[in-house]
N, C-alpha and C positions, 0 to 999 in steps of 0.2 A: 426516812426522808433524806434527801441529799442536801449537802450544804449549798447555799445559794450565793456563793461569792461572785458569780458572774452576773447575778441579777440585782446586785446591791444598788445599781444606778436607778432602778425603778422605784426605790424608796427615797426619793430626793427631796420631796417637799416637806414643809414643816407641818406637823399635826399638833396643835395646841402648844405646849411648852417644850416639846422635844423635837430633835432633828435626826437626820440620817446618821450623823456622827454619834448621837446619843444611843440610837438603836444598835449600832455596831459595838459601842463600848459596853452596852448591857449584855451582849452575848459573847464578849471576848473570853476566851478560855473555856467556853462551854464544850463539854465532851459529847453531848448528845446531838441529835439531828437539828439542823437549822434551815429554814426555808423562808425566802422572802416573797411577799405578795402571794401567799398560798391560799387557794380557794378552800373555804371552810365547809361548803355544802357536803363534801365527801365525808366529813367528820360528824355530821348531824343525822339523826334518825329521820328528820323531815326532808333531807336532801335539798336544803335551802340554805343560802347564806353567802354573803360577799367575802372578799379576801381579808386575810390578816396581814398587817404590815410585816410581822415576823411570826412564824409558827415554829415552836421549839418542842422537842421531845427529850426530856431529861433522861440521862443514862441511869441515874440513881438519885437518892435523896440529897447527896452532896451537890449534885448539879442544880437541884432546886434551890438549895441554900445560896449558892453562888449567884444564880440568876436573880433571886429576890434582892440580895444585897446590891448588885450592880444596877438593876432596874430602878430601885429606890434612890440610889445615889444620883442617877441621871434623870430622875423624875419621869421615867417611862412607865405608863400603866401596864398591868398585865391581867389577863383573864385566864381562868383554868377551865378547860373542857372536862366533861365527865358525865353529867346527867343527860338523859334523853329528853327531858321536858324543857326543851330549849328551842327558841326561834332566833336566828341571827339575821339581822336586817340586811338588805341588799347592798348597803354601803360597806359592809364588813366591820371589822373591829380594829380600831387604831391601837398601836402599841404592840405588845407581845401577847400571843395566845399560847398557852401551855397545854400540851397533850401528854397525859401521864401514862400512856400505853406502855412505856418502857419499865414502869414500876409494877411488876407483875408477880412478885414472889409471894408464896404462901407457906406458912410453917405452923405446925401443930405444937401447942404448949400444954403444960399440965392442966388438969381439971377441965377438960373438954373445951379449951379455948383455942381459937384459931386467930393468927395474925395474918392479915392480908395487906399488901401494899396498895396504894390508892388507885393504881391503874388496872387492878384485877377486875375483870367483868363479873357481875353478880352470877351469871350462869356458870362461870368457871368455879367460883367459890362454892356455889351450891353443889356442883358436881364433886368437888373435893370433899365436902362435908358428907355427902352420900357414901362415897367410897370408904370413908373412915367411920361410917355408922354414927354420924353426929347429927342430931335433930335440933331444930330451932330456926332454920332458915326457909322452911317450906313456904312461908308467907310470900317470899320474894320470887317464887317460880314465875318465869316469864318476863321479869324485869330485866331489860337489856343493858342498863347503865353500869358504870363502874362503881366500885365500893365507895370511893371518895364522893362521887356524885350522889349516891344514895344516902350518904350521911348528911351532906350539905342540904339536901332537900327533904330529909326524913322521908324517903320514899316508902310507899306502903300500898297494900291491897286490902281487900276485905278480911284477909286472914291475919293481918298484923302490919307493923311498920318497923323501920330501922331502929328506932329507939328501944324496941323490945329485945334487940340482940346486942347492941353496942355495950362493950365494957369500958373501952377507952379509945381515944383518938390521938394519933400522932400527927403533929402539924409542924410546918416550918413557919415561924412567926415573921412579922414584918421587919425584923432585924436580921433575918436569915439564920435563925437559930432553931434547932429541933426541940420541941416541947411536947410533952405527953399530957393530955387533958382527960381526966376520969369522966365517965359518962355522967356522974352525979353533978359535975360542974357545968354541964351543957343543958340549956333549956330547950327541949324539943317541943315544937308546936306543929300544927297541921301543915305538912309539906314544907317545913323548914326547921333548921337547927340554928340556934343562936350561938355560934362559935366565935372564938377570938379571931381577929383579922389574921389572915395567913392562908397557907395552902395545906389541905389535908393530904398527907403522904402515906398514911397507913391507918388501919383500924383493927382493934381487937374485938372479936365477937365471942360472947359467952354462949356456948351451946350445951347440949346434954347428950349422954349416951343413949342411943336408940337402936331399933331393929331396922337394918337396911331395907328390907322388903317393904316395911310399913312406911318408911320415909319416902321411898320411891313411889309408892301408891299415892300418897298425898300430893306429891309434886306432879305426878302424871295426871291425876284428876283435875288439879287446878290449871294445868296447861291446857287440857281439853276445854275447860270452862272458858279460858281466855280466848282460845281459838273460835269457840262458838259465839262469843259475845263481843269481840273486838275486831277491828279491821286490820289484822296483822299482815295482810297481803300487800298493803299500800304504805308508802312512807307517811309517818305521822310522828307526833311528839307526845303521845299519850293524852290524858285528859287535859282539856284546855282550861276549864273553869273549876274552881273549888265548889264543892257542894255547899249550898246555903244551909243555915240551921234547919234541921228537921225536914229537909227536902233533898232532891237530887237535881243537879244541873242538867243531866241527860234527860230526865223526865220533863223538866220545864221546856227544854229546847224541842223535844219531840212533840209535846203537847201544843207548841206554837206552830207546828207544821214546817219546821225548818230542816228536817232531814233532807239531804240532797241539795240544799241551798249552795250556790257557788258564786265566787268572784274569781275570774280567770280559771286557773287550774286548782284553786283551793276549794275544797268541798266539805260541808258537814256530812260526816259519814252516814250512810244509810243503815249501817250495822249498829253503831253506837253514837248517839247524838252529841255526846260530849267529846268526841274525837273529830278533828279536822284532818283531812288527808290531802296529799299531793297527788293529783291525777296525772302528773307528768312534768309540767314546766312551771309549776307555781312559784311565784316570787313571795318574798316576805311581805311586800306591800299588799298582795292579794289576801294573805292570811290576816293581816291586821285589819284590812277593810271588812273581811268576813266576820272577824271578832266584833267589830263595831256594829255591824248589821244585826248580829245575834243579840248582843247586849241591848241595843235599842228596842228590839222586838220584845224581849223578855221584860224589860222595864215598863213598856207600854201595856203589855198583856197581863203581867203578873205583879207588877209593882216591886220587882226584885232586882237588885243590882248584882250581877254576876262578877265576882272577883277572879282574877286570873290565877290559875295554878301554873300555867305556862310562863316561863321566864323569857322576856324579850330583851335582847342586847344588841349593841352595835349602832351604826350610823345609817340613816335613811339614804 
């Protein structure tokens, strides 16, 4: 990202309790990339989303610490990108949006432990583990999000979930200090982790020695399964709804005849009914309207309320 010094004037109006001056003060001395009025759709798997007042890409953990301290001092809110299960509303996100892509180091530690910085993509981490004959991340094959995002949402598949692999989490707390949180102190629930407030900047995963060819076979088989059952050719954000107890959200939606239902360019996937896809120019408003349509139909037909797995953020 390029620094947006020439575009500062576009962030002139007051949003809540902070001003342009506060935004500039929050990023003062920041060594990473800074961009004003940055479109967020290019950073989401849905390819949907309005602009951020400021988009930053920290150079390292120290940059994150600086930003958190200065943003808090100026009462500027910040949001961290990372998970793919995200819909950003058309009005975008006020304040600072943090993209951790610059935090991408991986190192191997004793006893089959890997440490990955928060911006490392899960496919990259799985590839590293395979090359070092380390098993234990096969469950995450095909998950495109970052390590940090997968921790925050306790990402998972039918083979397992993030809590099965995490040994400890490195965070920058709301005072701008680095703290390490053992997995035993984190309560993992279905598609979320109850972490202390702050920013996940790194994760230790506990793996085990394995046979490379066997690890590769499991990963390859599960990637084939995902390609056969999920609409990977179109922009989406993964499963929209959580599975209700003893049932499947996808089964309920398909049984209601809602595959192919559309609002604008947002469509319930014909391949997997719990996915919504962007057929080209979908807006967040289209997706939320389609979510409401599906929820109402399932409530009427099956008497079940579908809860969102999708995280929706930003202004309308």
